[in-house]
C-alpha positions in Angstrom: 13.3 -284.4 40.6 15.7 -281.0 39.5 14.8 -277.9 39.8 14.6 -276.2 36.4 14.7 -272.3 35.8 13.5 -270.4 32.9 16.4 -268.2 33.7 19.3 -268.9 31.3 23.1 -270.1 33.5 25.4 -266.7 33.0 29.0 -267.4 32.4 32.2 -265.1 33.2 34.3 -264.3 29.9 37.6 -262.2 29.5 37.3 -259.9 26.5 40.0 -258.3 24.1 39.3 -255.5 23.2 40.9 -251.4 22.1 39.3 -248.0 21.3 39.9 -247.4 17.5 41.5 -244.4 16.3 40.4 -240.8 17.5 41.3 -238.0 18.7 41.3 -239.5 22.9 43.9 -241.6 24.5 43.3 -245.2 23.3 42.9 -247.8 25.1 44.0 -251.6 24.7 42.8 -254.1 26.9 40.4 -256.5 28.6 36.9 -256.3 30.6 35.5 -259.5 32.6 31.8 -259.7 32.5 29.3 -262.4 33.0 27.2 -263.2 29.8 24.4 -265.7 29.2 26.4 -266.7 25.8 29.4 -265.5 24.1 27.2 -263.1 21.4 27.2 -260.7 24.4 30.3 -260.3 25.6 31.0 -257.7 23.8 28.1 -255.5 23.7 28.6 -256.4 28.0 32.3 -255.1 27.9 31.3 -251.8 26.1 29.0 -250.6 28.7 30.4 -251.6 31.5 33.6 -249.6 29.4 30.7 -247.1 29.4 30.0 -246.6 33.0 33.0 -246.3 33.9 35.7 -245.5 32.8 34.5 -244.5 29.6 31.5 -242.6 29.5 32.6 -240.6 26.3 32.3 -243.9 24.5 29.3 -245.5 24.9 28.6 -246.7 21.4 30.1 -250.4 19.9 31.5 -248.9 17.0 34.5 -246.8 19.6 35.5 -250.5 19.9 37.1 -252.6 17.9 36.8 -256.9 19.1 40.1 -258.6 18.9 38.5 -262.4 21.5 36.9 -263.8 23.9 38.2 -266.2 26.4 35.7 -267.8 28.8 36.8 -268.5 32.1 
């Protein structure tokens, strides 16, 4: 009998995004994240950028999603 977990299975995704025009340096690139579904990838990518390179842009409205690919 196999082990079943209530925990969701996470997958590796690459989120391609860019910053919205504004009074700051632009960013056009990607962020690799682990997420349980594609629905959470963009939010997790924005949070990662806010924790690292762009602490002044924690809002999802500061970013535009271009595409998501599963790695």
